[in-house]
N, C-alpha and C positions, 0 to 999 in steps of 0.2 A: 514570628516572621512568616510570611506566606511564601514558602519555598517554591510553590508551583508557578509563581510568576517570574522566577529566575531562569536565565538561560543556562545551558550546560557550562559555559565558560565561567559565569558568575558563581554557580554552585561549586565548581572545581576550585576556584580561588578561595572561597569561604572554608572549604574542607582543608585545603593546604595551609591556610592561616589559622586553623583550629578555632574559627569563629562558630562553627557548628560541627557536630560529629556525624559520621555516616549512619550510626544507629538512630540518632535523633531525626535525621533526614528520612530514613526509611520508615520510622514510626509515624512521622507526619503524613507520608503518602498512604500508608496502610490505614490510618485513621480517616483520611479523606475518602478512601475507597469505601470503607464501611458506611460512611455518612451519605455518600452520593449514589452508591450502587442501586438502591431502590428506585431512584429517579432516572439514572442513566443506563444501567445494565451493560457496561462496557466489558466486564470480565466474565469468563466462564470459570476460571480457576484462579484463586489467589493463594500464594504459597508463603504465608506469614512466617512460619517457623524457619524456612530456608532463607527468606529475605533477611531476617534479623541476624542469622548466622553469617550470611555473606557480609553484612554491614559491620559486624564485629571484627571480621578479619581485616577490613579496611581501617578500622579505628586502631588496631594494633600497629599497623604500618605507620599511621599518622603519629601515634605515641612514640614510636621509635625514631621519629624525625626523618623518615624516608620520603623521597619525592613520589608523588602520586602520578599514575598514568592519566592522560587527559580525561578518560571516562570513568576513572576509578571512584567507586562509591556512588555513582549516579544511578538513581532508580529508573528502571525502564519496564516496559510491557512488551510481550511477544505475541504476535498473532498465533491463533491456535491451530495453524497448519504448519508451524515450524517446530521441530523437535527440540525439547529440553529434557535431557536425561532424567529419568525417574519421575517425570511429571506427566499427567494426562495430556494427550494430544488428540482432540476429538475432530478437528477440522469442521466443527459445527454440525456434526452428523451423528445420528443415533447409532449408525453402524460402527463407529469408533468411540462410543460413549465411555467405555472402560479401558481404552487402549493406553498403556503406559509406554512412553518413549524409551527405547533401549539405549539410545546414544544421543549426543548433542549434534544438531545441525552445525555446519561449519561456521555460519555467522554467529551462532550462540557460543560456540567454543571460543571464537575470537573475542567476543564481548566478555566472556568469563575470564579469559587470559588477561584482559585489561582491568579486571576487578569490578565490572559493572554489577549492580545489584538488581536482580530480576524480581519483580513484584508478582507476576502471574501471567496467565494466558488470556488473550482478549477474544471476545465474541466475533463471529464472522458469518457470512452467508455460507451455507453448507458446501463444502469443497470449493469455496471461493466462487460459487455460482450465484451471482446476484449483484444488484447495485443499490441495495438499501439496508442490508443486514436484517431483513425480515425473514430470510430463508433459513435462519439458524434453527436447529432442532431443539434448542434449549431456552432461548429468550429473544426478545426484540430489543435492540439497542436504540436509544433515543438521542436526538441531537441536543447537545448542551445549550444551544441558542434558543431552542424551542422544543420542549418535550413532546409536542404533538407532531413533530416532523422527523424524518429519517436522518441518520448521520451519513448516508451514502454507503457504498459497499464495494467490494466485499470486506474491505478492511475497516468497516465502520466502528468496530470496538476499539481498534488501535487509534483511530483519529479522535473518537469521542473521549478516550482516556486522556490524551494529551490536551485537548481543548478544555476539558473539565478540570484539569489539574490533578488527575489521578495517576500521572506518570510524568517524568521529565521528558522522555521521548519513548517512541515505540518502533517496532518493526512491523511492516506489512508486506504483502505480496501484491504485485501488479501484473495482471494477465491482459486486461483490456482497459485499464484505468483505475484499478482497485486500490491504489494508493492515492492517486491524484484527485479522483472524484470525491471520496470521503474527506480528504484533507480540505478540498475546496468547500464542501458543505459545512465543515466544522470550523473553518477559519484558521487553519494551521498550514504548515509547509509540508509538502509531500514530494519526494524524489523517486522517480523510476529511472534507475541507471541504464546504461547501454546493456543490451542483452549479452550475457557472458561476463560482465564486469564483476558480478558478485556470484559466488557459488550457490547453486541450488541444492547442494547435498544436504539432505535432512528436511527439505521442503516437500510437503505432500503435493504431488503433481496434479495440476488441472490440465493445462495444455503446455507440453514441454518446450515447444518452440516459441512460446510467448512469455511464460512465467518469469518474473524477476523480483527478487527481494529488495526492499529499500526502506529508508528511514522516514518517519513522520515526526516532525519537531515543531518547536515554537518559532524558530528563526532559520534563515538560510545558513548562518554560520554554524548553528547546532547540527544541521543536516550535513554540512561539510565535515564536522568532527566525527559524526557517526559513520558516514560514508568512508572516510579515510581508514577507519578501523576494520570495517567488515568487508571491504573490497579486496581484490587481489587474487592471484592464481590459486587454484585448489586442484590437486591431482585426482580428487575423488569426483570431480565433475568434468566430464570430457568436453563440455561446451564452454568452460571457463577459460578466458583468455590468459595468456602468459605474461602480457604486458603489465608492468608494475603500475599501480594507481598513482596519481599525482599527490604530492604532499599539500594538503589543503589546510591543515591545522595551523602551521606556522607561517603560512604564505597566503592568507586570505585578504587580498587587496581588491575590493570592488572597483571596477573601472568601466566606463561606458563610452566616454568621448572617443569619437572616430569610428565606432563600430557601426556596421550596417545591420539593421534589424528588419527582417521581412515580415510582412503581415499577410498571411494567406487569405485571399478573398473568399475562398470556399468556406472558411470558418465563421463568416459573418453573414451567411445567406439564410434562407428560410429555416424556421425551426428554432432559432435562437431568440430568447426573450429580448425585447427592445431595451429594457432597462439594464440588462446585463451587457448588451452591446455598448451602451453609453458609458458605463463604469469602466469597462475594459479599454475603450477608446481614450478615456481620460488618463488611464494608467500608461498607455502607450505614448500619450502626449508628454508624460513626465520624462520618459526616456529621451524624447526629442529635446526637452529642456536641459537635460544633462549632457547633451552633445552628441547623441547618437543620430545616425541618419536613418529615417524610416522610409521604407519603400514597399509597395504592394507586390506580392508574388502570387503565382498560381500553382496549386497542387491539383491538377485536373482529375486525378483518379480518386480523390478524397471521397466523393459520393459513393464509391464502390467498396471502400475500406470496411465499413460495418458489415455489409453482406459477406464479404470475403472472410472476415473474422468469424462470423457466426456459421460458417461452413467448416473452416479448418479447426477452430477451437472445439466444437462438439465432437468432431472426428477424433481428435487427440484425447479428449476427455473419455470417450467411450472405450478407447484402448487402455488408458491409464486406470480407469475404475473397474476394469475387468478383474483385477486382483482381489476385489472385495467379494468373495464368493461364499462366505459362510463356512469355510474350511480351515484356512491357515490362521487367521486372526480376525478380530472384530466380531460384530454381532452375528450370531448363527441361530437359525430356527431350530437346529438339531438340539441345541443346549436348553431349549425351552421345555418345561414340563408338559406343556400343552401341545407339543410338537406331534404332528401326525404324518410327517414326511415319509414317503415310501421309496424314494429313489434319489440319486445324486442330482438330477434335474430339479426335483422338488426342493432340495437344499438351496440350490442357486436361486430359484424363482422366489421362494418364500422369504429367504433371508434378505434378499435385495428389495423385495416388495415392502417389507416392514422396516428395513434399515435405511433405505434412501427416501428422501423427501421428494415432492412433486417436481421441483425444478431440476433436480439431478436426474430423475427418470426422464424428463422431457429432453434434456440435452444428450443423454445416453442414446435415446431412441433416434434423435435427429442425427447424431454422429454415426451411429450404426447404419442408418439408412443411406447417408451420403457415401459411406465406404463400401456399400454392398454392390454386388455384381450388377452391372447395367446403369449404375448411377455414379460410380467412381469417376469416370471420364467426364460425365456431364456436369458434375458439381465440384468434387474435391480437386481434381486436376485443373479445372478451369480457375478455381479459387487460388491455387498456387501461382498460376500465371498472372492473375490480378495482383497478387502480393508482390510479384516482381515489378509490376508497373508502379505500385505505390512506393516501393523502395527507390525506383528510378526517379520519381518525382522529387523526393527529398534530396537525393544526390545532386540533381540539377539545381535545386533551390540553394543548396549550400555552396555551390560554385559562385553564387551571386551575393549571398548574405552570410553573416556570421552566425546569427541565431534567428529563430522564428518566434513570434509572439502572437498569442491568440487567446480567446476565452478557454477556460478549463471545462466548463459545463454549459449546456444549453439553457438550463433552468435553475431556479432557486431550489433549495431543499424542499422536496414535496412532502405532503402529509402522510403519516403512517396509514397504510392500507389503500392509499390512492391509486397505486399502480400494481399492486401485488396480484390482482386477478387479470391483468392485461400484460402478458409477457413481452409482447412486441413494444409496447409503450415503455416498459422498463428497460429493454435493450437499447432504446434510443438515448437513454441517459449517458451512454458511453460513446456517443457519436463523435465527440471532439477529442477523445483520448485514445481510441483504439488504433488510430493510424500510427502512433509512435510505437505501439507494440508490434503491429504488422511489419513495420520497417526495422524495429530493434534499436531505435535511437534513444538517447536520454531525454527526459522531459520532467519538468518540475511545475508544481502548482503552488502559487503564492497568493495570500490575501491581498486584494487591491481595492476594496470598497465594500459598501453595504447597500442593500435595497430592502426596505421594510424591515430593518433591524436584522437582516439575514446576510451572512457573508457571501461575497462574490470573489472569484479567484481568476488570476491571470495565469496562463500556461506558457512556459518558456521551453522551447525545444532546441536541441543542439545537434551538431554532427556527431558521428560515432566517436565514442571515448572522449567527448569534450565536456564532461561533467564540470570541469574546472570553470570553463567560461560560463556555463549555464548558472552555476552557483554564484560566481562573481557578479554577474549582471543582476541576478535576483537580489544579491546582497546590496548592490548599489541602489536598487529601488527601495529596499528596506531602510537604508541609511537616510533616505530623503522623504520618507513617508512615515505615518504612524499606525497603519492598519494592522501590522503584526503585533502591536502592543494591546490591541483590543481583546478583552476576555469576556466570555459569557457570564452572566450573573446566575449561576446554578442554584 
């Protein structure tokens, strides 16, 4: 049986009915990883021994006739910037190449408490800086639909693993679209929850006011199951909200009739491939057929969101990455036998020069520049004001409509190497996703069609803490289309 084509709910039912064992399931995915990794490169670390041990614990519970938790025994992958105790956590960087996580991130602890089986850690752009997973210090991940194309980024390994059938689901992190964009490129579902809905404790920080962990899955119902487990208040994260998450596992009833769906006109203007526009418009038409009212809305400050993001994000990144100094942990030039450092400054400069890749250095320099005396007022402070305007746009829009629907990406998955030497062109890949991070609202990417045998995705955005409605409406689309059932022939 091809377990990789089954949803979480289907796998759960087969485990509970003893039609398959957790160990058999885990072994299937481990074998799939061994077979496909030379082509895909989705994983940095695979923990085979630990995976089998986790699965055996679940099988003992099944043998005793105990009821399984919704995610118990389900094999998953974790992005390599989320800590899993005792396992390497590199963040895709040479500077953390041998770093062993001393504790579990809150989301990982919650998954373990549910009995989830972790397969390993997935490849990513270094410190989540990138849109193609070509900035990893270890390997390039390839798109399962076309091995000559990128899977998106920075959670490209997580998305590729799910799309290729190397995991039932995965966790990624989304700072400017890093869950939704790779999910769109790989033809799977990616959810970025409301900022603060899921704890960031144990997530290697890129930009602390944007970062959010979320699930990448085959279906919206799968996303709802994972979201229900990993969300909720955590006292270890001061930005995590106290409000309890909605129960989506036992109450997933897709409904669209009577809803008002807004189409932001700014998301369909220049820079978007015409073929993508047409596919997304057909998807929006499907909602109209299901009884939703479609109306055009305006988010006038959308054109400034990307510039705003690429001022604030590097500024926060430069502060967060200052801890990698070659002293406390991580790569250090001092430890090298060829080291000729003569001062503390040499330790900092040489450790970072060798430990960080070019994109990380670029963003640290940009962030340090915008925070420096004389430029803080001109750039950083002004960007914060623009952020307030973007937030205001969304608040006004949600006074008129229930949800917003738009394209998830401006282009199809591009070829490996096509944009790596042109940072500005690469940054434009996030133009349709960054606004949700700037505002902190929930947003989801869902497959809605194909162009030239490559997946196209619809993005659904909701008001603050309204993940339930976002997932339900996406689920209604899935229930009336077949796009989410399409799988790449790896």
